[in-house]
N, C-alpha and C positions, 0 to 999 in steps of 0.2 A: 562451481561450488569448491569451498576448501576451508580452510579454518589457521590461524595462527596458532604453535604450537609451538609455547620458549621464545619468540620473536622469531621466528621462521614463517612464512608463511608455508602451507603444505597443502595441494590440488587432494580431497578429499571428495566424497560423493556421502550423501546420509547413511549412517550403519542403522540397516533395517536389519541387522540377522538378530539381534539383542530383541525384539520386539515380535518378531513372527513375520515380518516381514512390512508392520506396517510400520508409515513413515509419523514420525512425533517431532513435534518443532518445540524448541529451546527456550527459554523465556528471555528478556532478552536485561542484556548489562546491567545498561546507564539508567539508572530509574530515577535525578533528582528532578524539579521543578520549577517550571517558570512560571512567579506569583507577577501583582503586579507592585508591591513592595520587597518580595525579595523576600516573604515572610517563609515557612515551610511550607510543601507539599500538602495534601488533603489525609496523607500516610505517615506525615512526619516527614517526608522527603526531606533534604537542605534544597532549601528554598535559592534564584534566582531572578535580579527582577528584572522586569520588566525597561526595556530602554530602548529606544530608534535606534536601529544601525547596529547594533551590540551582537544580535546573533546570526547565522547563517544554518540554510538548511542543504545536506547534501544527499540528493532524490536522487531516485532513478525515474524512469520516464514510461519505463514497463511494468515497476514491480507495483501491484495493487496494496502494496501497504505506506510503501512511499507516495503513492499517486492520494493519500487519502488529505494530506499534507497538505500538499501544493492544493485543490479543492478549500485546503477551509483558508491559506494561506491567500488565495486569490478575492474567495469570497468575502472574506475578513478585511478585504483591504486593507493588509501589508505589504504589497509587492515593496513599496516605498519604507518598509521598517526593515524586511527579513531578505536578505538579500539568499542567491538560491545559484546550486551547480549540482551541473548532471551529469551523471556517469556516460561512461558509454554502453550502450545497450547487452554488448557483446559478454561474460562471465566465463573465463576460462583459467587456466590455467593462474592469472596472477591472483582473481577474484574479480572484483569491483576496479575497472581503471578510470582515471583520467584520458586515455588516448585519445584526439581529436577528430573528431566524425567528418567525415568527406564531405557526405550528403548534403541538398543542405532542405530536411524535409523538416528541420526539428522550428519552434516558434521561435520569434527573432531575442527573446527576452532571457533566452536559458543562456548560463555559461557552461560549457562543454571543456572546460581545464577547470583544477582549482585554483583560483583567482583570489584565494585567502590563503593558502597555507603552501601552495604552490608543490602538492604531490603529486607521484604516477600514482602510487598506487593509494585505494580507502583504508585497506590494514596499515598505513601508513600514518593514518593519522588519527586510529585509534590507538597506539602508540605512542605517538603524539597525546594522549589524552593519559595516557595511564603504558608508562614503560610495561608493567608485569604483566599486559592482557595475553588472556587463551581463549582462544573459543573464533565464531563465526562471525565475522564481519559481513554486515550487514546494511540497507538503507530503511527507512531515511536516518538522519543521525543530525541531530541538533548542537551545535558546535557554538560555543560562548567563544566570539573573540576576545574581549575585554581578560577571562583569564584563562583560554588556550585549554580548553575540556569542554568534552561532549558532555550537554546536558543531560541527553532523554536518544537514546536508540529508539522506543519503542514508539508506534506507530497509534496504536490507541489512547496512549495518554501526553503526547504531541498533541495532536486534535484541542484534546480538550481544555489544554495551558493557549493555544492561539484562539480557545473561544471566544477566554475572558478577558489575560491578561492586559491585552490591550487594548478594552476598552477606553482606557481611562487617556489615552493618547491620541483618540483617533480611530480606532478599529470602528468597521463599520456593525452598527448596532443589531447584530442578527446571531441571536443565542439559539447554537444549537443542543442545546442542554440544559433548556429548563425547569428550573426544581420540582416544580409543579410532574415532572413526567421523567424525571431520572429515573427513579425504579423498574416502568415499564421500560421505557430505552436501555437501559441493563439489562432485565431479562431474553428483550428479545436482538443484543449483543449478540450477547452468551453464546442460545439459538444457531442467527447468525453465524457466530461468528465456528460454532464443531463444526457444524452440517455443509455450511455455505462459503466462507473463504480460506479458512485450513479443509474443507472437505473437497477439496479440486484437487490439491494437494496431496491429500491425506488417497486418493483414486488413483494420481497420478504419477506418484512416489512410490507406491506402494512398488512391493518385487515378488509375492505373492500374491496366487488366487484370490485366496479367503480373506484377506486385508482389501486387495483392490473392488470385489464385492460388496464387500461390506461397507467400504467406504461412497462405494456409488449408490446402493441402495440408499442411503440415508442421504443422503447427497439432491436425490431427484427427491423421496419421500417430504422433505425441509422443502422443495422450490413447489410442488404442491400444498404444501401447505399456508409457503405464503401468497399463491395463485390465489388461492380465497381466502385468503386474508383483503390480498389486495382488491378483492372483487366488491367487499362493502366497504372498507373505508380506502381514502387514496394515497397516505402516505401509511409508511409503519407504525407509527406511534403519531395517534391525535390528529391534527385535519392542520398542518403544518409539516415544512421538510424539519429532519433530526437530527440528529448525528449518527442516526438506524439507518438511515435511508442511504448516507453517503459512504459509508461501512458495506452496506452490501454493494452499493453503487459499481463500484471499484471492480467487486466482482463480475459484476453480470457486464460489466463495456468490454468486459476478456473476454467471456464464456463463449458466444459462439467460432470469432477468431482463435482461440485456442486452447480454449480448456475442451472440450467438446472434441476436436480432433488432437491434440497431444498427451489431453489428458487422459483417452477415451471416455469423456463424461459424455456418455454419445444416443443416451436414450431416449433423449430430446434433447430439442434445439432449443433457446427462445423465444424462439418464431411460436412454437409451439403452444405455451402463454397469452394467451393475450392481457391480462392486467400483467403481469409482469412485463413484457415488451413495450406495452404503449406508458409503462411506471422508467423502463430507461430511458424511451426515450425524450420524459420531460425533467429528466432528472438534466440528461444530453443537453438541454436546450436551455436548464438557465441559464440565467446571460454568464459569462467566463469559465464555465465551467468547457466547452467545447476546444478551450484553449489545453487545457490543460492533457488533456486526449492526443495521443500519437500513437498510431495503430502502427504506423512502421518500426516502430519501437519495440511495442511488446510484440512483435509476432516478431523480428528479428532475434527478439531475447531472448526465446519460448522455446523455438525452432532450432538456434545454433549455439545456444551454451548446452541445452543438456542435452551431452552429448551421449546416454548413455540411455535414453528414451527414444532420440531423432540422429543415432549417429549417421547420418547421409548429412548431416547442416541444409536440406533443402526446405525452402519458406514456402507454401499452399498461397496461390492468386488469391483463392477465395478466403472464406466465404463474401458474400459481398452485402452491406448491412449498412444500414440509411439511418441512421442514427436523429435526421432532420425533417425528419415524415413524421407528418400527424397525430399528436400520444390522446387525443381523443380522451382526457385522463380531466377534463372537466367536470 
C-alpha cells in the first residue's frame, strides 16, 4: 500500500482511524472518456477518439477491478487494438512495479514490463500524466500513447468505453450494457459494489471488530440474496450476460481462494451456494475468460502484499477449486 505525496512515493496503509475502523475506498482520479469519435463522455467528460493501437492498459492479474477490463478486452476482441502491460503481483514498499516475474505461470500474451513508457514503477506513469498528482496509484490504467496521458483509472467506466467505443472498428458486437436494461443493470451494480465487490475489502481491511462484523454480515446477506435471485433466473439481469455479471464474476472467482481465508469472509464458501457456484463456473467457461484468470498471481498478491493482515507472507496451497466442472445452468 502507498500513495504519492508531493511527488514522492510513501508506503502507507489505508487510514481507518478517522472512520472508526472502517475501510473507505477513495474515488478514482482520472475520469476522461473514450468514444468512437472523440466526443465528450456521458457526463461531459473530455473525449478521446477510439483508434486502433493508440491505447494501452496497465493491469494487475491479481486485482478484481483490473480483471474486469481484461475480460472486456478479450470478449470484445480488442487484443489487436489495445496493448497491455501487467504489473508484478507483489505490491510492497514501491507500490505496483514492473519487476520481471521469474516463474512462467502467466499467459504468453502478457507483457511483464512497461514496454510503452519504460518505467520501473506504476507511480512513475501517473506522474508522467500529471507531475502534480498526489494520491493512491491504482490499476487499471487506460493510457493514451498519442498524448501520453491517463484517460481513466476507473474500471467501471473503462469497461463501458470498451463495450461500445471500438465497435465501428471491428470489435465483436457483443453489447453488455444494452439500453433497455441499463436502469436495472445500474441498480444491481450499486448493490453488488457496496455489499460484495467492495464488501470483501470492507471486511478484510477493517481494523475494529464492529467494522468487520458489520461488513461481513452485509456481505453474506447480499450473497444470500443473489443465491435466491439466481435460482429464479440464469443471469443477474435479463436472459443474457451483461456488464453486471462480469462485475460480480471477478469477486466470486477470488472468493474461496483469498477472501474466505485472507479477508475472514468465512461464514460460508461459494460451494455452499449451488446457484452462485454454478453461475460462477458458467461465466468462467465462456470462451476466452479462463485465460484472464491467474490464480497464482491472485493468491500471491493478497497473501504476500498485505503485511498488516498476513505478516508471515505464507501462501496457502488450497483450496482446490475446479471451475471447469459442469455448471448445470441450462
